[in-house]
N, C-alpha and C positions, 0 to 999 in steps of 0.2 A: 324355953324354946318354942317357937311357933311351928305348927305342922298341920297336917290334915285334920280337919274338924275343928281347928282353933277358932274361937270367935273373939274379935277384938271390938272395942268401942272407943271411938275418937274421943279425946278429951277436950276437944274444941268444937265450937258450933259448926255445923248442925248435929254433932254427935253421932255420926253414922256408925252402924254396926257393920262389920266386915267378916266374912267367912272364908277361911282358907280351904281350897278344894285340891290342893296338891300335897304330896309328901316330898319335901325337899331332899330327902336322902335318894329318892328315885329320880328326881328332876334336875340333879347337879346344882342344887341350892336355889332354884327359882320356885316361886309360888304364884298360883292363880288365886286372886281375891275377888269376891263378888259382894256387892252391898246388899244388906237386908234392909229393906225400906217399907214404909207403910204402903199398903195397897189401897189406892184411892182413885178417884177419877183421872188424876194426873199421871198415874203410874201406867207405863206402856207394858211392863213386864208382867205377864200373867201365866207363864209356862209352869211356874212352880210357886204355889201359895202355901204359906204356913200359918197355923193357927197357934195361939198360946199353949195348947195342950201338946203341940210338937216340940216345943222348945220353951222352957220356963222363963227365959228372959224376955219373952215377947208379951206385950200388953194388948196387942190387936192383930188383925189379920195383916200379914206381912208378905211381901213379894221377895223372892230370891232374884235380885236384879242382874241377871246375866248381862244385860245391856251395859251396866255400870260395873265393869270388870277392870282389874288392874293386874299387871304381871310385874314381878320384881324379885330381887334377891331376898331370901329368908334372913340373911345376915343383916341387911339394912332394916328390915322389919323388927328383928330382935333388938337392934340398937334404938329404934324409935320406941319400942316398948320400955326399954331400959331407961330412956330419957324422959319417960312419962307422957309421951304423946298419945299412947293408947293404953287402955286398961284390958287385961285379959279376962274374958268372962268364962263361965262354965263351958266346957266343950259341948258341941252339938251332939245330941244323942245319936248312937250309931245307926239305929233304925231310920231316923229322919235324915242323917247324912247320906245313907245309901240311896234313899229315895231322891234326894237332891242330885246326887252324882248321876243316877239314871236319866233324869231329865236334862241335866247339863250335857250329857253325851249326845243328845239329840237337839239341843238348843239352837234355834235360828240366830241367836246372838253370839255364839262362840264359833270361831273358825277352827280350822285343822290345828293350827299351832296352839290354840287355847286348849282343845280337846286332848292334845298330847300330854298336857300337864295334869290332867284329872286323875285323881286317886293316889 
């Protein structure tokens, strides 16, 4: 079951990693996902940057891309995992997750409805 802090990796190109920033038990089954993407000159998201020491699944500096967010039912996401569309990676470490949630609460890329789903 997916939940707060779950990290998923798409099994199809471009193999994005997604971080769930919601507890579906608290949000009536909805989850907010944000992309974890390589931080480079093309990346506009620089509010929250992670290094490989912050999460062992990262190979380089990575942006938590709040601008590249999705909201949907956890049930559908669980079905996609079961169907093999995503691979569940190790959960985001609690300390790193809490740092991300603090930045997310003030992010210019997340509106009121997105912030209501945090945590």
